N, C-alpha and C positions, 0 to 999 in steps of 0.2 A: 581237234588242235587247237581248236578256238574255246572249246569244253576246258583244257589243260590248262590252256592262258586264263580265262576267267578264273579257273579257281585259286592257281595258285599265284597270280597277281596278289590277292589282300598278304600273303604269308610276305611276300617282299616286301611290300608297302608296311608291313608293319615290321616287320627286321630292320628295312631302311628308317623307320621312323624311331627307332628304339636307340641306331647307331647314333641319329641325328640329334635326338633327346641326352643320349650319353653327350654327345659332346657342342650342345649348348649348355649342360652343366658343366662341363669341365670350365668352359669359358669362364663360367658366373664363379666359378672358383676360383678361380685365376683373374678374376676382373681387377683393376684397381680403382679405388674410391677414393675420395676427396680426404684429403689430410688435413684437417684443424688446424691452424696454423702456418701450413705450406698451400703446396699447389691444389686447384681442383680441378675434377672433372667437367669439361665444357666450357671453364670460365673465360669470361667476354670483357670482367670488369678487375679495376686493381684488386686487388687482396683486401680482405675486409679488415679495414685498420683497429688499430686497439693502443694506439693515441694521437693525441689531440692534431698533431702535425698532420700522421696519413688522415685524419679525417679533411683536414683543409686541403691538404694535395686532391684528397678524393673529389671534394666539391669542386675545387679549380680544374680538376680533368675532365669535368661531368660542366662545367661553365662553359667554356673554352672547347668541347666538342658542341652544345648546343649554336654555339656564336657563328662556329666555321662552318657548319650546317645551313644557319640562317643566310649564309653569306654565300658559299654554293649555289643556295637554291634561288638567292636574286640576281646573281651575275649570270646562272646558264637560263633561267629563266627568260630574262631580257636578251639575252646572246639569242637564244631557239626559236622568240617572239618575232627578233628583228630577220630571222633567216626567213622563218614561216612569210612572214607576212608581208616582207620588202622584198620579194624577189622578183626576178625578172621575168620567171611564167606566168606572175603572174600580174606584168605590165609596168608596174617601177621601175626607175631610171636612177641610176646612184645620182647623186646629190652632190656637187660641187661648191666646197664650202673649205676658209680656211681655220684654225683655231678656234674655238669659241673660249673665251676667258672663264664663263660660268664652269662650262666644262669641267677645266681644266683647272680649277678653286674647290669644284666639288672634288673629285676622284683626288687632290689633294688632302682635303681638309678631310674628307670624312673617313678614307684608312688610317691617319694621325690619330684621328679622335676615338676611333674602336683603342687603335696599338696602346696608346694612353691609359686607357679605361681597363683592356685586360690588365697595360703593366700595375695598374694602378691595386688591383686586385690583388695581385699577384706577390705583390713590395711586401705587406705586412706579415704573409707566411713566408718568404725567402728568411726575410732580418729576423724570424723569430726561430728559422732553421737552423741560422749562424751564431744563435745566442748560447755559449756553453759555459756561463757564467753561474755561480753559486749550484754548482752540481755538486750531489748528494755521494756521487761516486765517481771516479775517476779511474777508465781501465784503458789501457794500451792493447791494442790489438794489431801484430805485428803481423803482416804477411809473410809465409813461405812456399817457395817450390816442394810440393802442394798442401799447406797446412796453416793453421792460425796458431802462434803465440797470445796467449792476454794475460797481463799480470795487472794485478788490481792494487793499483797507483796511490788511491786516498779515500778513504770511507770507511764502513765498515768491509772487512774482507782485505784490509792493505796487508803488503805482503804476500798475496797468496797469485802463484803462478805457476799457469801449464801450459801444454802443446794441446789442439784439437785438431783430430784429422779422422779422415772419410774412415766406418767401423770396418774393421780387416774383413768380415763376412760378406760385404755389400762388395768390396773389392772383387771380393771372391765371384760369388755371384754374376757379376761387372765379367771375368775373365771366360767365367763359361757361360754366357750371352744367356742366363735367367732369368732375369730380372723379376724379382718378386717383391711384396710389400709396396701397401701407400708410400712407406718412406723412403723406395728406393732410394740410393745415389745423395742421401740426405740428412742418413744417421750417422752420427758423428762418436766416435769413444768417451770425450771429455765437451759435455755441452759449456758454453758462457750461463752463468747463474749471476741474476740479478732480483732485485726486491721490488716487489709492483710499489706504483705507486710515488716513486724517485726518481731523480732527475739523474740520468747518469751520461755522464759526457762519454766518449769514444774517442781515443787518437787514436789516430790510423797514422802507421810506418809500413815501411818492408823490407828486406835485407837482400835481395837480392831483385826481381824486377816489380813491373807497379802490379798490384792487384788492387780488388777494388771490395771493401766491407758493406753488402748489401742484406735488409731483412725489410722485405715489402711493406709485410703488416705491419711493423714499427716506421715507418717511413723513411727509412734512411738508405741512404747511397753514398758513401767515401770513400776516393782514391786513395789509396797506403802504396808511397811512394819512396822507395831508395831516398836516403839521405834525407829528407822530408818530413813534415812534421803538421799533418790536418786533423782535424776532431771536428767530430759532429755529436748528438745528443736527442736518446729518446726518455720519455717516462712511461712505463705502460701503464694500462687503464685498469689490467683486469692478467689473471695468472695464466697461465699453460707454455707450450709448446711453441716456439714459433722459429721458422726457418728460410733461410736464404743460402745463397753463394755467392764465390768468388763471380764480380762482373765485368772483368779485365781481363781480356785471353793474354794468358798468363805463362804459356805452355803446355805442351804435350800432356800433364795430365789435371789443365784445366777443369775439365767438367769431375775434376774426383777431389773438390775444391770447399766443402756447404761446408755453413755456416748454422750452428742449433744455440739458439737463447730461449734458455730455461726462466720465466718470471714466478718466482715466487712469494708466497705472505712474508710478511715480517718477519714472522714468529719463524717460520721456515728455511727461511735465509739466514738469520743466527743460525741456528741449527746446523745449517750447512756450512757457516763458516768455522764454526768452533771444530764440524769434523775434520774440515780440510787441513785447519792448521795441526792437528793431532795428526792428519796423515804423513803432511809434509816435515811434520817433527822426525814421525817414525823414519822418513826417508832417506833422510837429510845422512849426508857421507860426510866424511874426515878424510879430504883430500889427501893428506899425508897416513893416513891408516895402508899398510902393507898387506894386500889382499893373497891367499892361496890362488893357485889356477882352478881346482873346483870350483870356488867361491865365485872366480868371476867369470866361468863358465856358463853358471847357474843363473848368474845377475845377469850376462850377457846376451842368454838365451832369451828373455823375457823382454830384454831390450828390442833384441831383433826382431820379437815377435812382433811388436810392436808398430817400430817403426822402419822398417826393412825387408820386412818379407815381400810385402805387398808389393815392388817392383823384384825382387832377387827369386822371388818364392822360400817358402820352406825346405827346399831340397838346396836353394845355394846356387842353380843352374840355370839365371833369369830366364827372360823369354826375349825372344826380337831382339832392337838394340840394345837392354839391359846383359851387360856383361857379365857371366856365371861370376860367383864368389870361390865356389868349389872348383879348386885346381888356377884358381889368378897368378900370373904372378907376381904381381903387389902385395896380394895376401901371402902368399909363400916368401915372398923375398926377406932374408935375414936381417935387415935395416928396417927394423919395426919405425922406423920413422916415413917411409915412404906409404904405409897404409893411415898412420897419425895422420900426416897431413894433406890425404886424401879426405878423408872423416871431416876435416875442419876445413878444408875450399872449396870441396868439392871439383869436380874435372869436368870437361868437354862442356863449356858456358853453360854450366846449370846443369846441364842433360844426369850428371851426379851430383844432386845439390849439398849445400853443407850443413854440415849437423852441428856448428859449434854452438846451438842455442840448446844441446844434452851438457847435462855437467860432465865432469873429469871423470867419474868414477862410472858413468853411463859410457863413455867412451872408450875408456879402459875394457869395459866387459865386456862390450861387443867384439871390438875388435880382435881379442882373445879367441871369442867364441867362434870367428870366424875361422882363426888360425887354428884351431884345435877339434874342428868339426866336419861331418861327410867323411871326403879322402883328407883333407885339411889336418895334418899330424905335425905339427910343427915342433910343437913342445913349449911354444914360447907364450909368454904374458908377458902382460901391456900394464904397468902400474897407473895410477889417476897421477902421481906426480909427474909421468913422461909425458901424458896429454897437457899436463898444465902448461911443462915447460913449451912446449911447441906452439901455445897460443901465443905466447910472450913474440 
């Protein structure tokens, strides 16, 4: 019996070792690596800075940390020394005295001087962070539930505008519970593109609730508040891709609102601007054009896949609290204004967000698509002019 155990044990061990090796290899294959410009594995410091302001913030952070550590060591050293050396068990008796003017002055003046020193170091950086004058580019970043809208207002690229939202494949990975890739939940369909070495002013606002535009590597975090305009700026010192997220809890899909800033060389940026203008010109629609049902359905399928499928699913069945569009009374309603109003104004306090940022043609197309897809065979179509009239 013993001989059998001794002879068979190595084979079990080898077999077990093979399974363990295979498991370790699988874990290594799926291991998350640091994302350049984004979060790093086991990161304990601020993001590597790529702007002068971000470098100053990191320096201030480290200096303040050292000062706080020194204060901590000093205060607790005195406290524990007093506890140990003046305890009753070694014969010390409590002293009876009233306030000491010298001590009162010392513990008032010393902290005041420390606070003044810390404030003096930080003031220059804080003032510089708020100086958005003489910008080379001005871009408005509008927060929506749950995506960002970018409009290039001044400088090279003026007139460009687009929406930036989580890449649909990333959302599918999240829904399936299979996170994958170093840029998981940070990949967007349309990144914000800016040139290197130029001052970029970011104007922030929001369409619904408070959001916050934050990119750690750029040293930028600015709230986006409905009805208000705030601004910040950055000047990237090198090219690359840099990632951030909405930093204000803004609703159930707050985690799916990433920010991706792509910094290009001046030459590459000019080429991107030219290509973007051509793309926008090609997509420009005549708001008075009368579309056919088939043309609207074809256009609507693309709009739906890019903006609606993440919540309502490609099959229109919805999920959890997300209501299905397949068989929806609002979609099937013969009064087309019901669905037009829904997509323009949203419903249920933002649970269904407003999509006013889409063009009249895009909204007409996606409404027509939902009315004539899946089991919805209404034969109804909505023209862009009807959406335009409902906006007023």
